[in-house]
N, C-alpha and C positions, 0 to 999 in steps of 0.2 A: 233210539233204543226201542225195540219191540218188547212189550210186556205181554207175555202169553201165559195161558193157564191150562194145565192138564187136570181134568176132573177125576181121572183114574189112571192106573198103571197100564202101560201098553208098550209096544215095541215098534220101531221104525227102522228101515234100512236107509242110511244117509250116505249115499254115494260111496266113496272110497273109505269113509269111516266105518262102514259096515253096519251091523245090527246094533242098535242102541236101545237100551232099556229106559223107558220114560216112566218117571214116578209122578204121583199126584203132587201138585204144587205149581209154583210160578217159575217160568223160564224167562230170563232177560237176555236179549241179544243185542250187543253193541255193534252197530255197523255204520257205514257212511252212505252218503247219497251225492257223491261228487261226479258221477258219470253222466252220460247223455240224459237229458230230461230233468236232471237235478232231483230235488226233494219230492216234487209232485209225482214224477214218474216212478221213483223208488217206492214211495208210500202206496201208490196205486197197485204196484206189483205185489207188495206184501199184504195188502188188505184182502186179497183174494188168494185162494189156494192155487198154486201154479199147476197147470195140467201136465207140464213137463218140467219137473224140478231141475234146477240148475245149481243153485247155491245150497250149502248145508241147511240153511234156515228154511228153504223151500220144502225140504223133506220133513223137517220138524213140524212145519205148519200143517202137514196132512193129519196130525194127531193132536194138535193143541189149538186152542182158540185165542185169537188176538184180542186183548182187553184194553190196552192203551198204547199210545206211541208217544215217547218223549223225544224231543228234538231241539236243535238250536240252528240258527242260520250262521253261515260263514263259509270260508273257503279252506279252512284248516281241517285236517283229519283229526278228529277228536275221539274216535272210537277206542284208541289205545289207552288214553287217559280215563275214559269212561270204564273200560274193562278193569283197569287197575283199581279204580275207586270202588267198583262193585265187590271185588274180592277183598281188598285191604280195609276199606272204610266201613262197608256195610256187611261184611262177613258172609257174602254169598259163596256157595260152593261151586266148584268147577266140575260139572258132571262128565265132560268129555274134553280131554286135551286136544287141541288142534281144531276144534269146531269153529269154523268161520275165521280162523287165524292161520291158514296154511300159507298165506303170503306175507306174514309179518312175524315178529319175535314174541308176540303175546302167547301166554299159555293157552288161552281160549278167548273167544268172544261170546260164549254162552255160559250163563250162570243160573243157578237154581236157588230158590228160597221156598221154605215150607209155608211161609205166611206172605200176605200181600205186601209188595214193596211200596214204600212211601216216597213219593217224588220229592217232598221237602227235605227228607234226610239225604237223598241223593244229591240234590241241588246244594245243600250245605257242604257235603263232602267235596263236590267239584269246585265250588266257589272258594272254599278254604284252601284248596291246593292251587287255584289260579283265580285270583280276584278279578282278572280281566276277562274271564270266561263269559261269553254271551249268555243271556238268560235262557234257561231251559223251559221250553213250552211243552204242552201236551195236547193230544186230541184223543177223542174216543172214536174208534173206528166203526162203531155200530151205527 
């Protein structure tokens, strides 16, 4: 999960999603890192701003700062459960339907909160839904 912050309102063109209005606050993006290079390669990609944006999140990263990364190890795709928990359990808003979820049935993989998200609350929501879920870790990208 990428935890990003927008200090001010702005706009960004995000590929086929088009022009998106970005408001001040926190944006949480639930994704996976199961491709080539695994977690290390995916985090390295997201910790810098992509010179040629590919994914929806690459476009968003041009106007928001990355504050934290929440992650767990494993071979299962968990971004769908994480997206569900953000909306249902933590009350995060869905700013743009289809963001990061064009290849699945989720409403979105991007969520917005006006206040700083709390990892412990997210961890409680995830472990309550799945007691066997691996521990959620975090790192500070700065």
